[in-house]
C-alpha positions, 0 to 999 in steps of 0.5 A, spaced: 737 708 099 741 713 098 747 713 093 753 714 096 761 716 091 767 713 094 773 715 089 779 710 089 786 713 090 790 707 088 792 711 081 795 716 084 799 711 087 801 707 081 803 715 078 808 715 085 810 709 084 813 710 077 816 716 078 819 716 084 818 719 087 813 723 094 809 726 088 803 726 088 801 725 095 795 719 095 793 723 102 793 731 099 788 727 093 784 723 098 782 729 102 782 734 096 776 728 093 772 729 102 774 737 099 769 735 092 764 732 096 766 725 096 762 721 101 769 716 102 776 713 099 777 707 097 785 703 095 787 697 094 793 695 098 796 688 094 800 684 096 805 686 092 804 692 095 805 695 087 802 701 088 799 703 095 803 702 101 802 700 109 805 707 111 798 711 106 794 706 110 797 709 117 796 716 114 790 715 110 787 712 118 788 718 120 786 723 116 781 721 111 775 723 117 769 720 111 768 713 110 775 709 109 774 704 105 780 699 105 781 692 099 785 686 101 788 680 098 784 675 104 792 672 106 795 671 112 799 677 111 794 681 109 
């Protein structure tokens, strides 16, 4: 069984939200990780949307060419 490297980019979104700015971009981070050889991208969509936003998920779904792992709570809202 081969080990696979998935990179969690939640902290990129944390910095972006703390700055209340569009940068750093989670999409740019995901593409950089893929370009560097990552096997997949992981994000965690919180119920309070504190870091990763819905729009991030929609965009990442379109641009990630490896594997997109979306973690979220098992709630009706999600």
